N, C-alpha and C positions, 0 to 999 in steps of 0.2 A: 554592552559589548557590541562592536560593529562586526557583523557577520560577513561583510564584504559581498553582499548579494545584490547590490544596486546594479540594475541593468543586465544581470545574468539571465539566461534563457532556459526555461524549464518546461518539461512535459510531465504532467501527472495524469496517469490513466485512472479510470474508475473514480472520477472525482466530481460527480454531480451531487453527491451527498456523503455523509459519514466521514470516515477517516481521510479519504482522498480529497474531499472538499475542504476539510479543516487544514490539510497540508497545503493545498493550493492557495488558500486564503492567507496562511502564515507566510508563504513565500512572497506573495504579492505585497503583503504589509512591509516586507523587508526591501521592496523595490524591484523584485524580479518581474520579468515579462513571462507570462505563464500561458501555456496551452493546456486546456483541460479536456476531458473526454468522457463520453457516456454513449450507450446505445440509444438513448432517448433524446431526440433532437430538441424537443420543447424544454426538457429538464436541464440539458447542458447549456442551452442558450440563456435560460433564466439564471443558472449558476454563474455563468461568465459575466452577465450584466450586473449581478449582485456584487461579485468580487471587484469588478472594475469600478463600480459606483462607490464602493467603500474605500478603495485604496488609490484610485486614480492612476493605476498602471495598466499596461496593455494586457488584456486577457482574451484568448481565442478559444472558442468552444468548438470541439471537433466531434462529429458523430462517427461511431465505429464500434464493432464488437471485437474485443481483443482475443476472443477464442477462435476466430477465423484464421486459417493458415496465412492468408495474404494481407489481412487487415492491419496487423501491427506495423508492417513496413510502410503502408500507406499513411498511417497516422503519424509516424515519425517524420516522414518526408513532408507532409503538410505542415506539421509543427515547425520544422526547421526552416521551411520556406517562409512561413508567416513571421517567424521571430528573427530571421536572419542568422540562423545557426542554432546550436544546442549545447548547453553546458551541463545541465542537470536532467536526470531521468529518474522518476519515481514510478516503479511498476506496481500497480495495485489493481486488484480485480475482486469482485464479490466472491465469497466463499462458496464451496460446494454444499449441497443440501445435507441435512441431518439424516441419520439412518444407522441401523446396525448392520454388521457385515453381511448376514444372510438375506437382508432386505434389498441389497444393491446388486444389480446385474452388470454385465460387461459394459453395456452402453453407458451406465452411470459412471463407471470408472474411467472410461475413455473421455467422457465429457469433462470430468473433474480434472483429468490430466491436462487437457487443453486449457482449462481455466486457471488452474493453480500451479502449473509448471511451464507448459509450453508458451503461454502468453508472456512470461518473463523472458524465456529464451529468445523468442522472436522479436520482442521489443528491443532487447539489448543488442542482438545481432544487427538489427536495422540501425540502431543509434550509434554504433561504434565509429563509423566513418566521420560523423559529426563530432562526437566526443573527442576523437583524436586531434581535432583542430582547436580544441578548447584548452585554455591554460588552467582551468578549474573544473575539470571533468569529474563528475561524481554520480554514482548510481545507487539508488536505495530500493531494495525489494521489500515489500510489505508482506509479512507472513503471519505468524501467530505463536503465542507461547506454547501452543499445543505441540510444537515440534520438540519441546523438552518435557512436557507433562501432558500426555494425551487427555483429551476432553471426552467424556462419555457421549455416545451417540454421534460423534463427529469423526468416524473412522476415515472417511475420504480426506478430510482436512488434515487429520493427524498424520496420515501416511504420505500424502503427495506434497504437502508443504515442506516436509523434511528434505525432499529432493531439491527444492528451491534454495534451501539453506546450503546444501552441498554445492549447488551451482554458484551461489554468491561467494562463498569462501574460496572456491577454486578460481573464480575470475579475479578475485582480489590478489591471489598469488600469481596468476598468469599474466595479468595486465598492469600490475603495479609499476613495473619498470617504464611503462608508457605514461605514467602519471594519472591513470584513471582509478579512482577509488570505488570500492564496492562494499556496502554495508547492508544490514537488514535490521528492521525493527520487528520485534515479536510482541505485538500488542496483547494485553489481557482483555478482560471484559470491559468494554467501553460503551457508553450510552449512544449507540447508533441504531439506525433502523434495522440493520441486519441482526443485531443482538436482540432487539425486541421480538423479531421474528423467531429467533431461536428459543427465546423464553416462552413464546406462545406454543411452540412445538413441545417443549418440556411440560408446560402446564396441561396440555392435552394428554400427554403420556401419563402424567402423574395424577390427573384429576384435581389439579390445583388452579390457582389464578396466576396470571402473568406477574402481578405484584408480589405474590408469595415466592415465585421462582427468582425474581430479581433480588428480593431480600435474602433468600437462601444463598444465592451466588455471591452477593456482596459480603456476606459473613466470612467467606474464604480469604478475603483480603485483610492484611493487618491494618489497613486504613479504614476498613469497614464500609467500603462503597465501591462502586464501579468508577472507572475513569471517565474523564470528559474528553471529547475529541480534541479540544485545544491543548490538552496536556500531552497527548500523543504528538500533535503537530509541533509543539515546542521542541521536542527531542528530534523529530524528523528533520525540521528545518535546520537545526544545528548540524546534524550529521551530513546533510547535503552541502552545507556551506563551506567556503574556503577557511572559515575559522576552525574547522575540524580537519585541516589539511594533513595531519599525521595520524588520522584514524582510518583504518581500512581493515576489512575482514572481520568486523565486529558484528555480532548478533545481539542486539540490545533489547532486553526485556523492558517494556513500558507497561507494567501490569499491576502496580500497586502492591507488589510483594506476593502475588498469588502463586507464582512458581516457588515451590518449597525447597528445590535443590540448592546446592552450593556452587555448582559449576555452570 
């Protein structure tokens, strides 16, 4: 299938590793020009060079912390200037830390809100003037299946990512008449660096090993394993692409069936 992504211009934040990197690579493989982002200059430049080397397309590495009030607008402007506009936006950021309710203070909640809600708000707000000039405007927020099925020890993520789902659906309804699509992917447990960090936290809490915790979590999937980043990316690239032109307001689980509900 031709996804009609050749020469489309995309910004993917939080993309030096993990799901963001897999998505940026997937878009570049389809011929997109891609701006990627991380707080770490060395890491993002290495990622940009690796994607460009493999795909032969234009890849721009941008340094910036999406949790800062002013940084998202700067990132969007730099991406649009470098790429000559913007068609696609994927808002991704690392998740907030593990912890139980009573172990987290007000500062932890405020920091998590900036990371898991306001980064999406600020990036989308800054991108709208550019997206309105595109004939294939599409936004993808990356959240978690925890918005449907809370995950133990992740109360910050369980709570705050739900607000991002509300934002995504509301914008799909509000801006659909302007031809801008908004969707979200709700990943399940996927083999990324962040997931291994969470498994290490569980192992410490339970007196087990990381390998035992991974095996335990994998058993919750009907497929009997965690996902691979490229499996997430395949779905994400499609949702962002013009091939999905009549899909908006969708919250898509990419979780190997780990979510047990019917809705």
